[in-house]
N, C-alpha and C positions, 0 to 999 in steps of 0.2 A: 400522101398521095388526096386519102380518103378524106383527110379533114380537109384542105384545100378546096376538094370536090363540095365538100357539105357546108362548107363557109360559101362557096360560089352560089349555091342554090338558094341559100341564105338572103343575099344580098339579092339575089332577083327578085324573092318572095318578096322583099322590101320592097323594090322597086314596084312590081303587080301589084302592088295595096295601093298606092300612090302615097306613098312614105306616112300612111295615116301619125299622127306622134299623139298625145295626151291634150294637148292644147286644143285639139279640134271636137275634144270632146267625145272620142270615138271610142270603143274599147274592142281591139280584136283578140278573142279568146283562140287559142289554137289547141285544138284537141285530136285523140288518135284516129276519129275515124268520122263518116259522116252518119247523119241521121238518115235513118230507115223510114221514116215517114213522121207527120207531124198532128196526126189522130189520137189523143190520149187514148183513146176508147181500144184503138186498134194497136197500138204500139207495145213492144217488153224490153227493149233494149234500152239501158243508158244512158246510150247519146241523142235518143230521140227525146227522152223524158227532158233531159239540161236543157233543150230550146223551149219545150211544150212548159216548163216550169215558169218562166216568163211570160207565156202569151194568153194562157188558159190558169181559173182561178174554181177552187171546190166550195160546197157547203161551207165546210170547218177548213181549217189548216192545220200546221205546225210551229210552234211558239219558235223564235229562231234559232235556236242553237239545241232544240229539245224536242222529243217527240209529243210533250202536252199541249192536247187541242185547245184551241181559240178560233172562236168565229173568223168568218171571211163573206163569202156571200149570204149566207145565214146571219142575222145579226143577233140571234138567240134561240133556243130550241129546250123542248119540255119532253119529257120520255113519259109514258101511261105508267104506274104502278105495278104491271106484267110486264113490264118492258117491251111486251110490243107493238106500242103506236109513238110513233118519232114523228114529231110536229115540228117544223123548220120556220123561221119567222123572217123572211128575204128582206135583203134591202131595195130601197125604190128607188135610189138613187144612181142605176147602173146600166151603161147602155155598151153591147157588143163592137167591135172595131167596127164594124160596119155600119154603126149605128142604128142598128134595130135594139128596142130596150131588152135585157134580162129581166124575166117572171119568171114565178112558178109554173106556168105554161111550155117556158124553155127548158126549165130545167127537167121537168118532166120530158121532154123529148128528147135531150141528152141524155138522161139516165134509161127511158125508155125503148131507145132504139137498143140496146144490150139485152133486152129479156120480154118484152113485147112482142108476140108473135104475130099481131098485125099492125107492129108501127112500121111501115113505110121502108123502112131502113134496117129492118132486123134483117140479119142471115145468119143460121146456126154458123161455128166454127172461126167465126172472126174475132170478135171479141174475147181475145186470148184473158186477160185478167178476170174478165167478170165469169166466164166459164171456170175456170179452171181454179178462182176461190166459190167457185158452185155457189154463185151469190142468187142463183134462181132458186136454191134451196133456203135460201134466207130473206127475200125479198118477197112477199104476199102481193103487194098489189101499192102504188103510188098514185096520189090522187093530190091535185092542186083545186082547192076549192076557190080560191080569188089568188089577183095576183102577185100576192106576199106570202100565201101560205101555202108550204109544201107537207104533206104529210105522207108520210111510209110508212105501211102497217109490212111486221114481221112475221114470220110462219113457229117461229120460237124465239126465245129470246139469244143474242150473240152477242158473245162481251167482245168481239172486234170490232163492231160494227161501225161505232163512230169511226174510228181513228181510220179503216176503212175508209171511208169520205173522203177524206183527206185526200186520198190518193188519184193520181193522175187519171185512172179510168173512171172516175167520177167526176171528171170536169166538165162545167158547162162551155157547150158549144155552142155557135149561131144555127138555128134552125132554118134560117136562110141562106146560109154562105151552103149548110150540109145540102139542101135539096138544090141549091144552083151548080154547085160542083161534083156532087156524087161521088162515084168512083174515083173522083181527081182533087176531094176534100183535101186529102191529107198532105197537099203541094201547095192546097190553099187555105191555111188555117184561119180561123177568125173566134176568137174568147173573148175576155173582155180583160186580161192582165195588162201590167203597166207598162207592157212594149205589145205592137204590130205587128204581123207581118208585111215585109218588102219584098223579099226577093230569095227565092234558092236558084242557087247554079250545085247542080250534083258535082259531089267531091272538089268543089270550090268554095264555097262559103253561102250560108245564109245570112242577111242583114234584115234585122230586126231595127225597128225605130220607136222612138219614144212614144205612148197614147197621150196625147195634148188633152182628149178628153177622159181621162182615167175618175174615178169616184173616189181615188184615195191619194195620197201623198205622190207626185208625180216623180218620177224616174230623175234622177239626176243624169242620166246619160241620155246625148241624143243619137247616136244608135248605137248597137250592141250586133258583133259579126261573130257570127259561130265561125274557124275555119279548121279544117281538115288537114292535118300535118301526119302522114304516117310515119315519116321516120323520125324516130326520139331526137336522135341530135340534131335533127334541121330545127326541129320543133325548138328546142334549149337555144339553139343559134340565134332565130327568130327573135325571142323574149329577150336573149343579151342585148342584137341592134335595136330593138324597140320594133320592130313589124311587128310581132303581137306583144299586149299588154297584157297577158296572165296563160298556163295553160293549167291544166291537169295529168292524172296518171302519169305520174313522173318517173322514168328508171333511176333506181336508188343512185345508181354510181355517181346520176348529174348534182344528188344534193349536197355534196361536199362543197361543189363549185359553187352552187346558189348561196349556200351559207354563207362564202366566202367573200359575194361579189356585192357590194356596197349599193349598186342600184336595184339589187333584187330584195324579195321580201319570202320566204316559205313558211304557206302555213300545213300545219299536220294537227289531227285528231285520229282518234281510237277510232277505228272503224264498225259498223256494225253491218261485217259482210262475209262471205266462204265462199273460197275458190275451189273448186272440187275437179274430181274425175269420176264422169259419170259412165258406171257400165250399162249397156242397153240389155236388161235380161229376158229381152227376147229374141236375141241373137245367142245359138251356141256360138263359146262356149258358157258365156256368161250367164248362162240359166242356171248353172252350176256355182252353188255358193263357196265350194273349196277353191274355185278358180276366183273366186273374186276374193277371197279371202288372202288367197296370194299376193293378188298385186296390192293389198294392203300393208302386207309385209315385205314389198319387195322394191317400196320409193323411199326414198331416203328423205324426209321432208325437212332433217334439220339443215342438209344441204341443199335443198333448193332457196331454201330463208337465208344461208349464210351468202350462196353464187348472186342471189336474185333480188332479194330484198335488203340487204344492206342491214339485218337486225331488226327491220320495220314492219316485223310479222309475227305472227307466233303460230306456230305448228298446230292443224284443225284435226279434234279426235271427235268432232260432234257436227251435226247438219247449223247448228245455231252457233254464234258466237260467243265468248263469257260477257260482252259486255251486254248482254241480253236478260233481263230477269227470266228463271227459267231453266237457265244452263244446267247442266248436270256434272258437276265437276268428279262426281265419286268415280266416272267411267274412266276405265283404265287404257289408254291410247293402244292402238296396234304397232308391237316394235319394228323397225326396221329390222329384217332377218331376211337377208336372201335363200339361208340353207333352207328356213322355215319355207318360204314361199315354195322353195323344189321340191321339199317333202310332200304340199301342201297337191303341186301340180301332178307330182306321183298317184297320191291317192285319188287323186280326180280323173284319173286314165292319158293325163297328158306328158308322160316321163320324157319325152321328147321336146316339150314344148309346142307353140302352135304361131300358127302367122295370122293376123291381124292388122286393125289400120286404128291410130293415134288420130282423132280427129283437134286438128289446135284453132283457135282461133286468129282471127289475121288482123287484129284489133287490140293497143291495150287496154286493158281496165281497170279500177282499185285494186282489185282482188288477183291481177295477173298484169303486171307493168310490161313482162316479155314471155306473151306466150309461146311463139315462137321456138324461144330458146329454152322456158321449161318444159317444152315439150321436147326438144331433143335428151334434156337431161334423164327422163322418165323412161324417154326409149331408149337410153347405153342404161338406165337401174332393169328395166325388163328384158332387156337382152341377157345380163348377169343372169338371170334366173329360167330361160330358154321362151322366154316371150319373144317374137319378133314382130315388130309394129312397124307398118310405115306410118309415115305423117301425111296427114290429109288434111289441108285447108280448102277456104271457098270466099268470095268477097260475102262483106259482116251479114247481110239480109239475105242471100242466100246459105248462108252457113247455121243461120238462125232457125229458116224454115225448115233445112235437112234434118238439124237433132231432133226439131219439134215431131216431125214425122217419122222420126225413127228410122234414119238412115246408114245411121253408124253403129260401129261395132264400140268403141270408144272415144269419147269427149271432154274435150276441157269446158269450161264451163263455170259460173260464179253467180251470186246473187246480193245486193245491195237490199238489208231490210227498209222494206217502205214506209211502215208505220209503228214500228217498236212494241211490236207481239208476236212472240215465239211462234204463233198462226201463220202469220207471212211468211217462214220460213218452211215448218214442218207441212203442214195442208197443202200450201200453193205448191212446194218441190216435190214432196215425198206421198201426199195421199194416191191412193188408188183410185180416186176420180180427176184428179190432174194428170194422168196417163194417158186420157183420150186425148186422141190427135187432132189438132196441130196442140204439141203438151207440153205442161211446164216441168213437168216429171219426166225428163229425159231417159232416166232408169229405166222407166216404166216397170217399175216396180211395184206391188198390188198386193197388197197386206192385208187381210181383212180386221186383223188383232188392231193393226196400227189405227185406221179407220175408224173402228167404235172407238178409240181411245182422243182420236183429235177431235171426231164430233164431239163428244162427253166435253170435251175443253172447250168449245167455243160454245155451245153452251148453257156451260157455269160462269155466273160473275162472281164465284166467289177465289179472291186472287189465289191464298195459298193453295185452296184445293187445284186451281190451275198447275200449280208451280207443280206438284205430285205429278199432277197426270204427264205434264210434259219431259218432268224425269223419264217415268214412265215409256214415255214415245223416242225419247233418246236411246235408251235401253235396246227397243222394239229395232229402231234402224244400226246401232251398233252390231248386233247380233245377226243379222240379215244382208248386212256389208253389200248394202246397192249402190255405193260412191269407195272411191277414197279419198275423204276429204282432206285437203290438201293446207290451206292455209286461212288465215284470219289476218286482215294487212291493216297500217295506217291508212286514212286519208292522208292524201297530201295534194298539194295546189303551190304554184308559185308565183307571183304578178313583178310587175315594175315598181319600183318603191314607192311611186306617187299616186298608185291604187288605194285606194282607202275603203272601208269598210266592207270589202267581204268579207264573209262568215262559210266555213264549211260546217255541213248540214248532216247528224248521222243519217239519214237516209239518205245521201249523196245526193241531194238538190243541190241546183246552183240558180241560186236568186241574183239576181244583181239590178234590183230595184233601188238599192239605196248606196249604190257604190259612187264612186265621185271621184277625181282629179284631186290631189293636195297640190298646191302651188309650188 
């Protein structure tokens, strides 16, 4: 009965989409949730960024299938011998989607609003990436001496600085559009990318059109539509019927069916990600290390992977994935041991366990394709050792806002690496300065020892010395157990057979400018 109902929903979705086909040169991409907003400096979630990836551009960007840096809005750049002055020579043939010119003043406006106190659009506490990465401590000043030159002065050398500039929060936004729309700009985005914004109907679709005035090679699609479909089975059936032509965040149990269908094509790539359970150290009993350690012994990660990842994941023991340089493989994982967990709870003064809440995401993510079901299994594991956890969930934007403000006792979340640098995991997610609300460090873990090492690793430009520092950082996190690191997953996406030239990227970026339909 349920399968018939799901099939009926898929047919209705197909009719509602106007029976879009590949021949119309329109690609509908199904996803597990809607975007929160489309201002790249404000957002922190993957569903927002996968749309922003196609609207905006940055001074530098990543190579097609790696995190190697290449030019984008900057044609070239130089850096002073002391690594403090970065000079970017900008393209002069670029316009924003509203027809206004991209130049150094526009780039200064885009970056400056995040840290210049006298900027008309500066507001403390809203530019989450800039603040959580402590960019104020990195950037001393930005100048635009002429239309095609941008100069950035640093306070001290910063090893990941150039890679950070390729991240979404450093994208160029139209100053004219930001001034025009103000607080409503996230619903009216204007960038320089290969697609331009056309329409957003919340929880229904976001429509992008090819940017006919794009400075580079024009996108091959006429329209790109992002469609939220919350039920994974409905999302899959819409792919099968052709109502959508692609999707990501696959439920692993569907993979075999996709591989067996000649009309569909599966794509996979080792993921630069981590899924984790954060324990809020500002809230008892999670301020007690023994309690946090008990949870690390209470959860059966291997069973989670067998049930929900179909072998396409690795159990996590560190906050960074093994695909990333600087990974400390010498660390010994905490074994699944319910008796050890009960003993630790007894030592912590909780012989009878305790009542708490386990917050679970409402949408699938690459590191957690079925968060509600995963939460139920974790809930059962915790019950075995005396921890009685009520599962709580919220709408996606609300969930993020609440966990970033520390309203949770425990919460499931994860991270996809933005730039191929361990700093992007360890500093952004676990440094004490990232525990300022709204926080990326949702464990609210504050370690002076860890902070000192992470700051030193940022300032050091010698690779093997940075590796040693990050090895030590992972040892400290492993000792202090602010999380239960759960999994590192394989990225997946699936498309109709005729969709060509989509490539998965280690950062999770979804770029569609080269995608086309074969005959």
